[in-house]
C-alpha positions in Angstrom: 0.9 299.6 126.8 -1.2 297.0 128.5 -2.0 297.3 132.2 -1.6 294.4 134.6 -2.7 294.1 138.2 -0.6 291.6 140.1 -2.0 290.5 143.5 0.1 288.5 145.9 0.8 288.8 149.6 4.4 287.6 149.3 6.8 290.5 148.3 9.4 288.3 146.7 6.8 286.8 144.3 5.4 290.3 143.5 8.9 291.5 142.7 9.9 288.5 140.6 6.7 288.4 138.6 6.9 292.2 138.1 10.4 291.8 136.6 9.3 289.0 134.3 6.2 290.8 133.0 8.0 294.2 132.5 10.0 292.6 129.8 6.6 291.9 128.1 6.0 295.7 127.8 3.3 295.8 130.5 2.5 298.6 132.9 2.3 296.7 136.2 0.5 297.7 139.4 1.0 295.4 142.4 -1.2 294.8 145.4 -0.3 292.9 148.6 -3.8 292.6 150.1 -7.3 292.2 148.9 -8.2 295.7 150.0 -5.3 297.1 148.0 -6.4 295.1 145.0 -10.0 296.3 145.3 -8.9 299.9 145.5 -6.8 299.5 142.4 -9.7 297.9 140.5 -11.9 300.9 141.4 -9.3 303.5 140.5 -7.6 302.2 137.4 -8.5 300.3 134.2 -6.6 297.0 133.6 -6.2 294.6 130.7 -5.0 291.7 132.8 -5.3 290.5 136.4 -3.2 287.8 138.0 -4.1 287.0 141.6 -2.8 284.6 144.0 -5.5 282.1 145.2 -4.7 282.8 148.9 -3.9 286.5 149.5 -3.8 286.3 153.2 -6.8 284.0 153.7 -7.6 280.7 151.9 -9.5 281.4 148.7 -9.7 285.2 149.1 -8.2 285.7 145.7 -11.7 284.8 144.4 -12.9 288.1 145.9 -10.4 290.0 143.8 -11.4 288.0 140.6 -15.1 288.5 141.3 -14.6 292.3 141.8 -12.6 292.6 138.6 -15.2 290.7 136.6 -18.0 293.0 137.9 -16.1 296.3 137.6 -14.1 295.6 134.4 -15.7 292.6 132.5 -13.2 292.9 129.6 -10.2 292.4 131.8 -8.6 288.9 131.4 -8.4 287.3 134.9 -6.1 284.6 136.1 -5.7 283.0 139.5 -2.7 281.1 140.5 -1.2 279.5 143.6 2.3 278.4 144.7 0.6 275.3 146.0 2.4 275.6 149.3 -0.5 273.9 151.0 -2.3 271.7 148.4 -5.1 270.6 150.7 -6.0 274.2 151.7 -5.8 275.3 148.0 -8.1 272.5 146.8 -10.5 273.2 149.7 -10.6 276.8 148.7 -11.4 275.9 145.1 -14.0 273.4 146.2 -15.7 276.0 148.5 -15.8 278.6 145.8 -17.3 276.2 143.3 -20.0 275.0 145.6 -20.9 278.4 147.0 -21.3 279.7 143.4 -23.3 276.7 142.4 -25.6 277.1 145.5 -26.0 280.8 144.8 -27.0 280.1 141.1 -29.5 277.5 142.3 -31.0 280.0 144.8 -31.2 282.7 142.1 -32.9 280.3 139.7 -35.5 279.3 142.3 -36.2 282.9 143.2 -36.8 283.7 139.5 -39.2 280.7 139.2 -41.1 281.8 142.2 -41.4 285.4 141.0 -42.3 284.6 137.4 
């Protein structure tokens, strides 16, 4: 049986998605906060992660995705949003993209300087 980690701060959404995915023969673990998700990632092995984009704070779902990609690189990761606040969600995506881009440029410059 495949294992799914489902992360969302809204109980109704966690319950509804859990019911839907149980019919797909998945063993589902749910997390309501980023810290719960991080604990689950460190204590269990998962095949699939579905995380809300905004788990309490705008864009903090990326922390969950990043942790999973580092701890369990073979896990398939998906991020979603109910798009309740499109402007906030788009800003979160933009911030994550540009902060990653900035970090990659900095790491590239550091490698050039050291090599």
